[in-house]
C-alpha positions in Angstrom: 63.6 -45.0 119.7 63.8 -48.3 118.9 60.8 -50.8 117.1 60.7 -54.5 117.2 63.2 -56.2 114.9 61.6 -57.0 111.1 61.2 -60.7 111.4 64.4 -61.2 108.6 66.3 -59.9 111.7 65.3 -62.6 114.2 68.3 -64.5 113.1 70.5 -61.9 114.1 68.6 -60.6 117.0 68.7 -64.5 118.5 72.3 -65.1 117.8 73.0 -62.1 119.8 71.4 -63.0 122.5 73.3 -66.3 122.5 76.3 -65.0 122.0 75.8 -62.6 125.5 74.2 -65.7 127.1 77.2 -67.3 127.0 79.8 -65.2 127.7 77.3 -64.0 130.7 78.1 -68.2 131.9 81.1 -67.1 131.5 82.3 -64.4 133.5 79.9 -67.0 136.1 81.9 -70.0 135.9 85.0 -68.0 136.1 86.5 -68.8 133.0 88.1 -66.0 132.1 90.8 -67.0 130.1 87.9 -67.8 127.6 86.0 -64.5 128.4 89.4 -62.7 126.5 89.0 -64.8 124.0 85.6 -63.0 122.7 87.6 -59.2 122.6 88.8 -58.2 119.6 92.8 -56.5 120.0 91.8 -53.0 119.5 89.4 -53.5 122.5 87.8 -50.8 124.2 86.3 -51.5 127.6 85.0 -48.7 129.7 83.3 -47.4 132.1 83.0 -43.6 133.1 81.7 -42.2 136.7 78.3 -41.2 137.2 77.3 -37.2 138.9 74.3 -36.6 139.8 73.1 -33.2 137.5 70.2 -30.2 137.4 69.2 -28.2 135.4 70.8 -27.3 131.8 73.5 -29.9 132.8 71.3 -33.3 133.1 72.7 -34.4 129.7 76.2 -34.5 131.1 76.0 -36.8 134.1 77.9 -39.7 132.0 81.9 -38.2 132.2 82.8 -38.2 128.2 85.3 -40.2 127.2 88.6 -39.5 128.5 87.2 -38.0 131.2 86.9 -39.9 135.0 86.6 -43.9 134.4 86.0 -46.6 136.9 87.3 -48.9 134.2 89.7 -47.3 131.3 90.8 -51.0 129.9 92.6 -51.8 127.1 93.0 -55.4 125.9 96.6 -55.6 126.9 95.4 -54.1 131.4 91.9 -55.9 131.0 94.1 -59.0 130.2 96.6 -58.4 132.8 93.6 -58.1 135.3 92.7 -61.9 134.8 96.3 -62.9 134.9 96.2 -60.8 138.3 93.5 -62.9 139.6 95.1 -66.0 138.6 97.9 -65.7 141.2 96.0 -66.2 144.0 96.9 -62.4 145.0 94.6 -60.1 144.3 93.4 -59.7 148.6 89.6 -58.5 146.8 88.9 -61.2 145.1 90.3 -64.2 147.3 88.6 -65.7 147.1 87.3 -65.1 144.6 83.4 -63.5 143.9 80.3 -65.3 143.3 78.9 -64.2 140.1 76.0 -63.9 138.4 75.2 -62.3 135.0 71.5 -61.6 134.2 71.1 -59.3 130.2 68.6 -58.4 128.8 66.3 -56.0 127.1 69.0 -57.0 124.2 69.1 -54.5 121.4 71.4 -55.0 117.8 70.8 -50.8 117.6 72.3 -51.0 114.3 74.1 -52.8 111.4 77.8 -50.7 110.0 79.6 -51.2 107.2 81.8 -55.3 107.1 78.3 -56.0 109.6 79.7 -54.4 112.3 76.7 -54.4 115.3 75.7 -51.3 117.5 74.4 -53.7 120.7 73.1 -52.5 123.7 71.9 -54.4 126.5 70.6 -54.1 130.4 72.3 -56.1 132.9 72.0 -57.5 136.2 74.8 -58.6 138.7 74.4 -60.0 142.2 78.0 -60.7 143.4 78.0 -62.9 146.6 82.0 -63.3 148.9 83.0 -64.6 152.0 80.1 -65.2 154.1 77.9 -61.6 154.3 78.9 -60.0 151.5 76.4 -59.2 148.4 76.5 -56.8 146.1 74.0 -56.0 143.3 75.5 -53.6 140.5 72.5 -52.9 137.6 73.1 -50.7 133.9 73.4 -50.4 130.4 76.2 -51.7 127.9 77.0 -50.6 124.4 78.9 -52.9 123.1 80.1 -52.9 119.0 80.8 -56.5 117.8 83.2 -57.2 115.1 82.5 -60.4 113.3 84.6 -63.2 113.6 84.8 -66.6 112.2 80.9 -67.9 112.2 80.3 -65.1 115.8 81.7 -61.4 116.7 84.6 -60.1 118.9 83.6 -57.5 121.6 86.0 -54.7 119.5 84.0 -52.2 122.5 82.0 -52.0 125.4 80.8 -49.5 127.3 79.1 -50.2 130.2 77.1 -47.6 132.6 76.1 -48.0 135.9 72.1 -47.0 137.3 74.0 -45.5 140.7 76.4 -42.2 140.8 78.3 -43.8 144.2 80.0 -47.3 144.2 79.6 -48.1 147.8 81.4 -51.7 147.3 84.1 -53.2 148.3 85.6 -53.4 145.1 85.5 -53.5 141.5 87.0 -56.7 141.5 84.6 -58.3 138.5 84.0 -57.9 135.2 80.7 -56.9 133.5 
């Protein structure tokens, strides 16, 4: 269980919060090329599937890495997804969705050697598409942030949805 960060770490927490808030703005503004620049070249962008488990299997509700996932992208495949959206031929995102990414409960859970940060944050994403489609996604993200210039690059993002059955028509947005 995490405790409140010491006063000396409040500056770090604030900088991480500002970084994630700016990232959310890029997504909502559809500035996807700028958003891609926030990721390292060795990125892992992963959203495992969730199952309902009972009894002894409760701890196995989130698929392990290498098992079935909604997303299992590296920098190249994520870049290709963004390029595809830019063609106007991605039917699920034509016209593009209007999103609002709300990021909260941001915690720096660890500072590893080389000032690599482990960060946990909750998200709520509202998506509106066409005239009547509206969807909400919620969950948690576990990010690894590597120092780069005066900021960070996202080296790893694990996205865990709260819902185990995705009823949305598509997952054409980014988390």
